[in-house]
Biotite code that builds the C-alpha atoms (Angstrom):
import biotite.structure as struc

atoms = struc.array([
    struc.Atom([93.609, 113.678, 58.779], chain_id="A", res_id=1, res_name="MET", atom_name="CA", element="C"),
    struc.Atom([89.990, 114.047, 59.863], chain_id="A", res_id=2, res_name="LYS", atom_name="CA", element="C"),
    struc.Atom([91.039, 115.930, 62.967], chain_id="A", res_id=3, res_name="LYS", atom_name="CA", element="C"),
    struc.Atom([93.175, 118.343, 60.956], chain_id="A", res_id=4, res_name="ILE", atom_name="CA", element="C"),
    struc.Atom([90.306, 118.920, 58.536], chain_id="A", res_id=5, res_name="LEU", atom_name="CA", element="C"),
    struc.Atom([87.913, 119.605, 61.432], chain_id="A", res_id=6, res_name="ILE", atom_name="CA", element="C"),
    struc.Atom([90.403, 122.002, 63.036], chain_id="A", res_id=7, res_name="VAL", atom_name="CA", element="C"),
    struc.Atom([90.878, 123.828, 59.710], chain_id="A", res_id=8, res_name="LEU", atom_name="CA", element="C"),
    struc.Atom([87.121, 124.086, 59.184], chain_id="A", res_id=9, res_name="LEU", atom_name="CA", element="C"),
    struc.Atom([86.765, 125.360, 62.744], chain_id="A", res_id=10, res_name="GLY", atom_name="CA", element="C"),
    struc.Atom([89.409, 128.005, 62.151], chain_id="A", res_id=11, res_name="LEU", atom_name="CA", element="C"),
    struc.Atom([87.742, 129.024, 58.904], chain_id="A", res_id=12, res_name="MET", atom_name="CA", element="C"),
    struc.Atom([84.413, 129.383, 60.679], chain_id="A", res_id=13, res_name="LEU", atom_name="CA", element="C"),
    struc.Atom([85.995, 131.423, 63.452], chain_id="A", res_id=14, res_name="LEU", atom_name="CA", element="C"),
    struc.Atom([87.742, 133.698, 60.990], chain_id="A", res_id=15, res_name="SER", atom_name="CA", element="C"),
    struc.Atom([84.586, 134.191, 58.933], chain_id="A", res_id=16, res_name="SER", atom_name="CA", element="C"),
    struc.Atom([82.595, 134.971, 62.089], chain_id="A", res_id=17, res_name="TYR", atom_name="CA", element="C"),
    struc.Atom([85.287, 137.416, 63.167], chain_id="A", res_id=18, res_name="GLY", atom_name="CA", element="C"),
    struc.Atom([85.133, 139.181, 59.810], chain_id="A", res_id=19, res_name="CYS", atom_name="CA", element="C"),
    struc.Atom([81.381, 139.419, 59.847], chain_id="A", res_id=20, res_name="SER", atom_name="CA", element="C"),
    struc.Atom([81.570, 140.700, 63.426], chain_id="A", res_id=21, res_name="ASN", atom_name="CA", element="C"),
    struc.Atom([83.965, 143.442, 62.288], chain_id="A", res_id=22, res_name="ASP", atom_name="CA", element="C"),
    struc.Atom([81.639, 144.249, 59.411], chain_id="A", res_id=23, res_name="GLU", atom_name="CA", element="C"),
    struc.Atom([78.735, 144.398, 61.832], chain_id="A", res_id=24, res_name="ALA", atom_name="CA", element="C"),
    struc.Atom([80.670, 146.838, 64.018], chain_id="A", res_id=25, res_name="LYS", atom_name="CA", element="C"),
    struc.Atom([81.489, 149.009, 61.001], chain_id="A", res_id=26, res_name="LYS", atom_name="CA", element="C"),
    struc.Atom([77.874, 148.901, 59.896], chain_id="A", res_id=27, res_name="SER", atom_name="CA", element="C"),
    struc.Atom([76.709, 149.842, 63.379], chain_id="A", res_id=28, res_name="ALA", atom_name="CA", element="C"),
    struc.Atom([79.118, 152.799, 63.408], chain_id="A", res_id=29, res_name="GLU", atom_name="CA", element="C"),
    struc.Atom([77.872, 153.946, 60.010], chain_id="A", res_id=30, res_name="LYS", atom_name="CA", element="C"),
    struc.Atom([74.271, 153.608, 61.197], chain_id="A", res_id=31, res_name="ASN", atom_name="CA", element="C"),
    struc.Atom([75.071, 155.675, 64.277], chain_id="A", res_id=32, res_name="GLU", atom_name="CA", element="C"),
    struc.Atom([76.718, 158.367, 62.152], chain_id="A", res_id=33, res_name="GLN", atom_name="CA", element="C"),
    struc.Atom([73.759, 158.367, 59.782], chain_id="A", res_id=34, res_name="THR", atom_name="CA", element="C"),
    struc.Atom([71.316, 158.605, 62.672], chain_id="A", res_id=35, res_name="THR", atom_name="CA", element="C"),
    struc.Atom([73.238, 161.506, 64.183], chain_id="A", res_id=36, res_name="THR", atom_name="CA", element="C"),
    struc.Atom([73.402, 163.276, 60.831], chain_id="A", res_id=37, res_name="SER", atom_name="CA", element="C"),
    struc.Atom([69.685, 162.716, 60.258], chain_id="A", res_id=38, res_name="THR", atom_name="CA", element="C"),
    struc.Atom([68.800, 164.049, 63.707], chain_id="A", res_id=39, res_name="MET", atom_name="CA", element="C"),
    struc.Atom([70.930, 167.143, 63.083], chain_id="A", res_id=40, res_name="ASP", atom_name="CA", element="C"),
    struc.Atom([69.208, 167.703, 59.753], chain_id="A", res_id=41, res_name="THR", atom_name="CA", element="C"),
    struc.Atom([65.780, 167.265, 61.326], chain_id="A", res_id=42, res_name="VAL", atom_name="CA", element="C"),
    struc.Atom([66.667, 169.793, 64.026], chain_id="A", res_id=43, res_name="SER", atom_name="CA", element="C"),
    struc.Atom([67.813, 172.304, 61.410], chain_id="A", res_id=44, res_name="GLU", atom_name="CA", element="C"),
    struc.Atom([64.629, 171.796, 59.403], chain_id="A", res_id=45, res_name="ILE", atom_name="CA", element="C"),
    struc.Atom([62.492, 172.283, 62.516], chain_id="A", res_id=46, res_name="LYS", atom_name="CA", element="C"),
    struc.Atom([64.309, 175.524, 63.314], chain_id="A", res_id=47, res_name="GLU", atom_name="CA", element="C"),
    struc.Atom([63.893, 176.763, 59.743], chain_id="A", res_id=48, res_name="GLN", atom_name="CA", element="C"),
    struc.Atom([60.195, 175.855, 59.767], chain_id="A", res_id=49, res_name="ALA", atom_name="CA", element="C"),
    struc.Atom([59.708, 177.736, 63.041], chain_id="A", res_id=50, res_name="ALA", atom_name="CA", element="C"),
    struc.Atom([61.467, 180.791, 61.632], chain_id="A", res_id=51, res_name="GLU", atom_name="CA", element="C"),
    struc.Atom([59.396, 180.630, 58.454], chain_id="A", res_id=52, res_name="MET", atom_name="CA", element="C"),
    struc.Atom([56.211, 180.314, 60.508], chain_id="A", res_id=53, res_name="GLY", atom_name="CA", element="C"),
    struc.Atom([57.156, 183.362, 62.559], chain_id="A", res_id=54, res_name="THR", atom_name="CA", element="C"),
    struc.Atom([57.976, 185.355, 59.425], chain_id="A", res_id=55, res_name="GLU", atom_name="CA", element="C"),
    struc.Atom([54.682, 184.322, 57.824], chain_id="A", res_id=56, res_name="ALA", atom_name="CA", element="C"),
    struc.Atom([52.740, 185.346, 60.919], chain_id="A", res_id=57, res_name="ALA", atom_name="CA", element="C"),
    struc.Atom([54.477, 188.726, 60.974], chain_id="A", res_id=58, res_name="GLU", atom_name="CA", element="C"),
    struc.Atom([53.785, 189.259, 57.273], chain_id="A", res_id=59, res_name="ALA", atom_name="CA", element="C"),
    struc.Atom([50.141, 188.317, 57.791], chain_id="A", res_id=60, res_name="THR", atom_name="CA", element="C"),
    struc.Atom([49.813, 190.741, 60.684], chain_id="A", res_id=61, res_name="ASN", atom_name="CA", element="C"),
    struc.Atom([51.333, 193.530, 58.587], chain_id="A", res_id=62, res_name="GLU", atom_name="CA", element="C"),
    struc.Atom([48.980, 192.752, 55.705], chain_id="A", res_id=63, res_name="THR", atom_name="CA", element="C"),
    struc.Atom([45.956, 192.685, 57.985], chain_id="A", res_id=64, res_name="VAL", atom_name="CA", element="C"),
    struc.Atom([46.984, 196.033, 59.491], chain_id="A", res_id=65, res_name="ALA", atom_name="CA", element="C"),
    struc.Atom([47.364, 197.559, 56.006], chain_id="A", res_id=66, res_name="ALA", atom_name="CA", element="C"),
    struc.Atom([43.970, 196.219, 54.916], chain_id="A", res_id=67, res_name="ILE", atom_name="CA", element="C"),
    struc.Atom([42.362, 197.528, 58.092], chain_id="A", res_id=68, res_name="LYS", atom_name="CA", element="C"),
    struc.Atom([43.880, 200.963, 57.539], chain_id="A", res_id=69, res_name="GLU", atom_name="CA", element="C"),
    struc.Atom([42.765, 201.036, 53.901], chain_id="A", res_id=70, res_name="LYS", atom_name="CA", element="C"),
    struc.Atom([39.253, 199.922, 54.873], chain_id="A", res_id=71, res_name="THR", atom_name="CA", element="C"),
    struc.Atom([38.999, 202.681, 57.473], chain_id="A", res_id=72, res_name="GLU", atom_name="CA", element="C"),
    struc.Atom([40.117, 205.253, 54.894], chain_id="A", res_id=73, res_name="GLU", atom_name="CA", element="C"),
    struc.Atom([37.533, 204.020, 52.396], chain_id="A", res_id=74, res_name="MET", atom_name="CA", element="C"),
    struc.Atom([34.795, 204.046, 55.053], chain_id="A", res_id=75, res_name="ALA", atom_name="CA", element="C"),
    struc.Atom([35.660, 207.633, 55.958], chain_id="A", res_id=76, res_name="ASP", atom_name="CA", element="C"),
    struc.Atom([35.520, 208.667, 52.286], chain_id="A", res_id=77, res_name="LYS", atom_name="CA", element="C"),
    struc.Atom([32.182, 206.919, 51.872], chain_id="A", res_id=78, res_name="ALA", atom_name="CA", element="C"),
    struc.Atom([30.794, 208.619, 54.977], chain_id="A", res_id=79, res_name="ALA", atom_name="CA", element="C"),
    struc.Atom([31.929, 212.059, 53.761], chain_id="A", res_id=80, res_name="LYS", atom_name="CA", element="C"),
    struc.Atom([30.457, 211.400, 50.323], chain_id="A", res_id=81, res_name="ALA", atom_name="CA", element="C"),
    struc.Atom([27.168, 210.325, 51.880], chain_id="A", res_id=82, res_name="ALA", atom_name="CA", element="C"),
    struc.Atom([26.977, 213.539, 53.924], chain_id="A", res_id=83, res_name="LYS", atom_name="CA", element="C"),
    struc.Atom([27.428, 215.660, 50.782], chain_id="A", res_id=84, res_name="LYS", atom_name="CA", element="C"),
    struc.Atom([24.594, 214.006, 48.821], chain_id="A", res_id=85, res_name="LYS", atom_name="CA", element="C"),
    struc.Atom([21.112, 215.360, 49.508], chain_id="A", res_id=86, res_name="PRO", atom_name="CA", element="C"),
    struc.Atom([18.577, 212.892, 50.721], chain_id="A", res_id=87, res_name="VAL", atom_name="CA", element="C"),
    struc.Atom([15.478, 212.782, 48.545], chain_id="A", res_id=88, res_name="LEU", atom_name="CA", element="C"),
    struc.Atom([12.374, 212.484, 50.601], chain_id="A", res_id=89, res_name="GLU", atom_name="CA", element="C"),
    struc.Atom([9.197, 210.947, 49.386], chain_id="A", res_id=90, res_name="GLY", atom_name="CA", element="C"),
    struc.Atom([10.722, 208.711, 46.721], chain_id="A", res_id=91, res_name="CYS", atom_name="CA", element="C"),
])
């Protein structure tokens, strides 16, 4: 009877180890899928961030060019206005 009980306990242990091994394999597969999905998402985010950075740089360059143009126009107007005003000497 003892031997049968030991054999049954051994079989139970083997079956429980086998189940946990299957669960470990499933968990490992899920982890691999999650890792792959995460890496794909990170790659997409990096690409989007690079595109946004490029767009921001282009917008900044356009804004700087517009400001430079406006500043030059205002400087020209100021220079023309200064030429028209008489200079008062001796004040």
